[in-house]
Structures are given as structure tokens and as C-alpha cells.
N, C-alpha and C positions, 0 to 999 in steps of 0.2 A: 538622628539615628532612628527614632520612632517613625518619623516621616518617611525615611528611606525604606524601612521594613513595611510600612503601610503601602507605599507605592508599589513595592514588589508584590505584596499580597493582592493588590488590585490588578496588577498586570498579568499575574498567572491565570486567573479565570478569564480575563479578557482575551489573552492569547488562545486559551482553550476554546473560548466561544468562537473566535475568528477561524480557528482550525476546523471546528465543527461546521461553521457556515460554508467555508470553502469546500469541504468534503461533500456537503449536501448539494451545493451548486454543481459540483462536478458530476454527482450522481444524477441530478436532474437533467443536466446537459447530455450526459451519456444516454439517459432514458429517452431523450428527444430524438436521438439517432435511431432510425429503424434498424433493428438487429439483422434484417434480411438485406439491408443495403450496404454493401461493403464500401470501404474507402481505400485509396492507395496507401502505401506505407508511409509516404511523406505527407499525407493528409490532403493532397490535391485531388480534385475530381478524377475519376477514371474515365478516359475517353476511349470509346470502343468504335471501331470501324465496321460498317456493315456494307458489303458489296452487293449490288443488286442490278437488275435489268428491267425495272418497272416501266411499263410503257402502256399507253401513250403518255406524253408529258403531263397532261392534266392529272393522271393517276399518280405520277411522281409528286406532284404538288400536294395531293391529299396525304400521301405517305409522309412527306416532309412536315406538314402541319401537325400530324399526329405524333411524329417523332419529337417535334419542338415542344409539344405539350408534355410528353414524358420527361424531356430534359428540364423543363421548368419545375416539374413536381418532384424530380429526383436530382437535386443539385450535385450529389456525389457521383452520379453516373451521367455521362454525356454521350449520346449516340450520334455518330457522324455517318449518314448514308452517302455512299459513293456509287454513282451509276457507271457500270463498266461494260455496257452493251447487252445485247440480247443473249438468252441462254446458250444458243448455238455458238456464239462468239466468246463465251466466257471460259470454256474449259481450258484452252491453252494458258490463259492468264492465271487461272486457279492452280493448275499443275505447276506452273513456274513459281508461284508464290509458295506452294507447299515444299517444293524441292529446295527453294532458297530460304526456307525457314522464316518466311515473312508473310504468313497468311493473315487475312482479315480476322476479326473476332467473330463475326457472324456472316453467314453467306445465304443469300436468296437465290434459289434455283429450283428447277423441277425436282420432284422427289426421286425420280429414277436415277439421279446422279449418286444416290446414297451408296450403292454397291461399290462404285469406284472410289469414293472418298473413304469408306470404311476399309477397303482393301489397302489403301495407302496409310491407314492409321492416322488420318488427318482430322477426324471429327470425334466428339465425345458422345457416348450413348446418353440418352436422356431419361430412361425409365425410372431411375432412382429418384430423380426430381419430380417427374410427371406423376408417378404413382402416389406421391405425397400431396400433390396439388389438387384442390377442389375443382380446378378448371378441367381436369381430365374427364370428369363425368359430363361436362358441358360440350365436349367435342362430338361432332357428328360421327357415329360409329362407322359410316362408310369410308371415313378417311384414314382409319387406323392401318388398313392394308398398305396405304402409300407411305406410312411412317415407319414401318417395321421391316426388319430383315434379320434372320439368324438369331431370333430371340431377343433382339435389342430394338429400342426405339431410337431412330437416328435423326429425326427432324420433327418440327411441328408446322402445321399449315398456317400460312399468312392469310390466304383466302382461297376459295374454291369455286369451281364452275364446271360446266360440261357444255357440249355443243348440241344444238337442235337445228331445226330448219326455220329460218326466218322467211317470210313470204309477203307478197304484195296483194292484199285483199282486192284492190281495185282491178288488178290484172286477172285474178281468179274470176271475178264477177264478169269481166269483159269476155272471158273465154267460156262462160257458162258453167263454171265449176262451183258447186254449192257446198262440197265437203272436202276437208283436207284428207290426203291419203293416209291410210292406217298401215298398209303393208307394202312390200316391194312392188308387187304387180300394179297396185293402184298408183304408186309413185311414178312408175314408168308411163302409165296412161295419162296421168295429170301433166307430167312433163311434156308429153307429146301434144296435149291440147293447148299448152301454154306457148308452144313454139309456133310463131306466127309471122306473117308479113303484115305489119300493122299499117303501112302506108301505101300498099298496093303497087309497089314498084317491081314485084316479082322476086324479091329477095327477102330472106328471113332476117328480120331485125329485132326479134325478141325470142329468147330461148327459155326453156323451162327452168334450167338450173345451171349454175357454174360449179365446176369441180376444180380442186386445187392441183395444179401441175407442180411437180417438184418431188424431191426425195428427202426433204427436210422433215423436222419433227412436226411441223404444222400439218403436213399431208398425212403423216402416220396417225397423229392424234384424231383427225377428223374421219379417218377411214376405219380405225380399230372398232368403233361401236358397231359398224356393219358386219365385221368379222365375228364379233361376239354374238350379235343377233342371229347369225347364221349357224351358231353352235360351235364356232371355232374356239380353240384353246391353244395357247402358246407353250404349254408345258410339253416337254419331250415325251416320246413314247416310252422311254425308260425313265422312271421317276427321278432317279439320282443323276440323270444326265445333265450336264451343264449347258447343253445346246437346246435352245427353244425350237419348237416345231413350227416354223413359218409356213411350210408346205402342208396345210391341212385343209379338209373339205370346206370349212367355214371361210378360210382365206380365198379359196378359189371362187366360192359363190359371191363373196363381196367384190372381188375384182371383176367378175363377169357382170355384176350389176352395173358398176361404173362404166365398164367397156360397152355394155348394151346401150346405156344412155347416150354415149358418144356416137356409136354406130347408127343409132336411130335419128341422130341429128338434133336431139332435144336437149343436149348439154353442150356447153362450151368450156374451154379450159381457161384458167386464170393465167396471168403472166407467171413465168417461172418463179417459184418460191414466194409468190405474192397472193396466195389463196385467201388470205385474211382481209384483203382490201375490198371495200364495198362499192367502189365506183360504179360498176355496171349494174348492181342491184339498185342503187340510189337513182341511177339514170333510167331505170325501167328496161334495160336491155336484157336482164334476166329476172325471172319472177321468184326464184328461190335460191337461197344460199345457206350453206352449212357454216354456222358461226355461233358465238356465245353471248352471254348477257353483258359483257364488257363493252359491247357496241352500242348500248342504249343511248349514251350521251350523243354519239355521232349521228345516230338515226333521228333523235329528237331535234338536233340542230338542223338536219336536212329538210325537215318539215314534210316528209313523205308519209304515206300510209304504210303501216307494217304490222305484222303479227308473227307469232311463232307457233310451231307445231312440234310435237315429239318426233324423234326419228322413227320413220316407219320400220316395222319389224318383219323378219322372216320367220324365225322359230321362237324368239323370246325378246322381250324388251331389253334394251342394252344402252348404256352410256359409259363414257370413260371420264374418270375424275380428272379435272383440269386444275389449274392454279399452281401456285408455287409454295414451297416450304422454306423454312429457315433452319439452317444447320449451325450448331455450336462448334466452332473450330477449336482444335487443341492449341492453347496458348499458355496460360498460367492459371493456377487455382483462383487467384484473386480476380483476374479478368473474367474467368468463366463464371464465377459466382455473380459478378455484376451483370453479365450477359443474361443469366437466367432470370434476373429481375425484369429485364426488358421482355423476354419471351413470355413471362407471366402476364405482362401487360398486353402483348400482341394477341394472345388467344382469349383474352377476357371480353366480356360483353360490351364494354364501352368502346374499345378499339374496333371490334368487329362490326358493331352497328354503324359507326362513323365511316369505316372503310367501305362497307356495303352501300351505304347511301351515296357516298362520293364517287364510287367507281362502277357499280353494277355487279361486282363480284358477289357471290353468295356468302353469307356469314358462315364460318366454320363452327361458331358457337350457337348451340341450340337455344339458349336463353335470348341471345340476340335476335334469332329468327322469330321468336315468340313475342318480342318487345313491341310495344305500341308504335314506336317510331318506325320499325321495319315493316310491321303489318300495314301501316298507312302508306308506306312507300310501295309495297306490293299492290295495294288497291289502286294506286295511281299508275303502276306499271304492271298490268296483269300478265304480260308475257313472262314475267319472272316465275309464275306458277309452273310453267312447263319445265323449267330447269330445276326448280325445287322438287317437283314430283319425280323427275328423272334420277335424282340422287338416290332414290330407293332401289334402283337397278344399276347403279354406277359401279364400275370396276376400276381398279388402279392399273396403270401400266406396270409391267414387271419390274420389281426392284431387285436387279441383279447387277453384278459387277460389269458384265458385258452388254449392258443395255444400249450403249452408243452403237455397238456393232449390230445388235438386233434391229435398232431403229433404222440404221443406214441401209441394211439389206431389205427390210420391209419397204422402205422408201424407194429403193431401186426397183423392186418388183412392181410397186404401184405406178411409178413413173413410166416404166417400160410398157406396162399395160395401157396406160393412157395414151402412149405414143404409138400404139398399134400392135404391140407384142401379144402373142397368145398367153393368157393368164397362167396356164399350166406350165408353160416353158419358163415364164418369168419367175414363178415361184420355185421351180426346180433349181434354176440357176442360182437364185438368192439363197436357197437352203444349202446348196453345196458350198457356196462361198462362206456363209455363216459358220457351217460346221468346221470348215478348214481353219478359219481364223480363231474360233473359240477353242478348238482342239489344240491348236498351236499355243494359244495363250495360257492354257491350263496344264501344259506339260511341265511336270516338276523339274526344277533345276537339279543337276547332279553335283 
């Protein structure tokens, strides 16, 4: 009896001790879980799908490597990147997924798609999260215009860039050109000097510059800086009007510049919708091409000489913000919280430095730009300074619901002009078409 009571007396504190130890272990284990890293209700990792169109393939490999690193350090969140084609090809797939209530968790696309996605109530605003994040102060201020619409922040940038003019110094030297053009008049003169018959057969085999033929977004993206430099603005004459003003004096001046380069014979056109291809530039058939820093790897592999110059100006320096942003699609609170952890990683210094070194994109993170690793990279690739400096005068493309219609009609006016149409007539026709389509689109339902 005494032994039985003694046994019970010993077991009671032992049980209490075991309970305390279990509780402490649970507390320690729960403390090891990052409070900002959600897990699914069943305890399994949350797998998030990210649709993108990252190109060329080597850039996709860089992104996959950085995503794999995130997955390794965040076992409760697994990001699955899925390539779904170039931005122009993505919209039908995105709209189908939204209508079918099967969107991805995250979407990579141009920031100008924000208006359409917000109108469809398909994306979550990000300002509540971003305002609390220390990363916000690290984002290049020039990029906020591309992130915001209607008082909300709809996306964060993955990487950024702009376009300048790459040129062949050896061809400049052969033509006796000692300085790069600073303004439009000098650009036209230099392009004329670079247009030559190099083999003496009586036919021109080298042109000053190649211009992008087509009405797609690439053509619009490379032409808009010229419009802005000429003082053009796309805001309507009536501030509250939903219809952008394509037909403005800056647009006409920019179209006339490109038209004059063609008429003078100092420019050639790219293949339709292939204005980003560098074949003629690498082959020495053209001495200048409008493109961006993402071409560095290809140019280095080609073993040709090259340099870059800022876009020549008319009235003011101008550039257009390029690159793509990431949108948080509406899914579920649990999945959205997990996606925000990934977005925090994407806009951070570590990701941005690695992305820039691997692709040639400019870091969106100011600490990344100032890092020793990136500064050393710029020292080895001095052409990057041109693009970094142009960010000081960079503008975003309009973030409006009807941007696709705006881009289409701008593209039509540019293409028509390059094919011989009078710029004034091309702009007038495109403005009428845009006004009609947007007016119809904004008529309220009865």
C-alpha cells in the first residue's frame, strides 16, 4: 500500500514534468516557424503558380535558379514558374483563366495591364502590405508611376530597363564621326553619314539605323520616348476624359523624324514585329539600333564592338520605363499571404542584384544598384551607365483600363507612317478609331 502510494506520488510530478517539456517543445517548434510564412490548413507546403513570359531562355534560367533558392529557404511555400508566352500572347489566356475562376497566384506582365485586371476585380491592391515593408523605401521612385492607379498600388516591379541607341564605334570611326548625336538634327546627319556603299558596287550595303516595323507593343515602346522628348503628352484635352490624346504635336514630330530617316534613305525597317532582333546590327548592315540592356549577353557573345548613347532629344530628355511587374491575383487569403512573402523576396537586394547580374536588367532596388557586386558589374559593362542615367527622366506608359486599345492605335499610326502614310493623316485616323472604341467601351449599361 505504501509502495503504491509512493509510486503514485512519483508519477504525478513526472507526468507534470513530461507535460511541461512537451509544451515547451511545442512552443519552441512553433517559434521556429516564421510568423510571416503561412502554411496550408493541412500542414502541407503551399504551391503557388506564377505565369510569366520571361525571354530569352537564359533569362528564364536565371529566374528559375532564383526561384529554386526561395523554395529551398521557404519549405512551406513552393513557387512554380510557368512560361505562357510573350506578353502580347498572354492576355487571352489570362482573361480565360479569370472568367473560369482558375487564375494563377502570381502574374508577370507589363504594368500597363493593371487597368484591365483591376477593372475585372482580378488582382489584389498591395499598398497595405507595401507601406509596412522596409523594401518600399528601396524601390526606385521612377517606378511608382507604373505601379499605381486610382489610389492603389497594383503591382511590384521584377526588373526595369529603358531603351537607348546601341552603336558600332568602328563604323562611326570609318565614317569620320567623332561624337555621338545629342539632338534630332544631329541624329539625322549622323545616320546619313553612316549610310554607305562599303564595297564599291554602287549599292548601299550599310545604313545608319534600323527602325522597328509593326504595330505591336515593341514598336510603341521604342517610339514613345521620341514623342515625350518632343513635348507630347497622352493625357486628353479634357482632364477627366477617358480618351488619351494620340494626335498631339509631339506625336507628329516623332513620326516625322522616323519618316524623314526613311525618306532620306538612312534607315531601314526591321522584319514585321521583329524590331528587337539584332542580326543586321551584329552583321554591320546597320550602325545604330534602338534597344535595351537585356541585349548585353548576346552582344558579348557576338564578339563585335559596341557602345550605347542616350536617346537624342528635341525639347527634353526622355525615356520610357520598361521591364515587367508581378501582380497578386485574387485567390484565397492563405495563398495571397504566402505570395506576399515571395514578392518581398523579389524586390529585395539579394534577388535584384542576382537578377541584374544574370540578365542585364537594371535593379529596381536602390541598395542593389549601390552594392559592390553591381558597381563592379557596371565597371565591366559601362554601357549600363547610359540606361541608369536615363532612369532620371523615365516615364511610365499610361496605366489605364484601355491601354491595349491605346497601344494598338498608336502602333497603327506608327506602322502606317513607316509604310509611307502622311503622319498627320495616320494620327488623325488612329485618334478617331481610339475615341470611338473607348467611348463605346465606357458607355454605362442601362
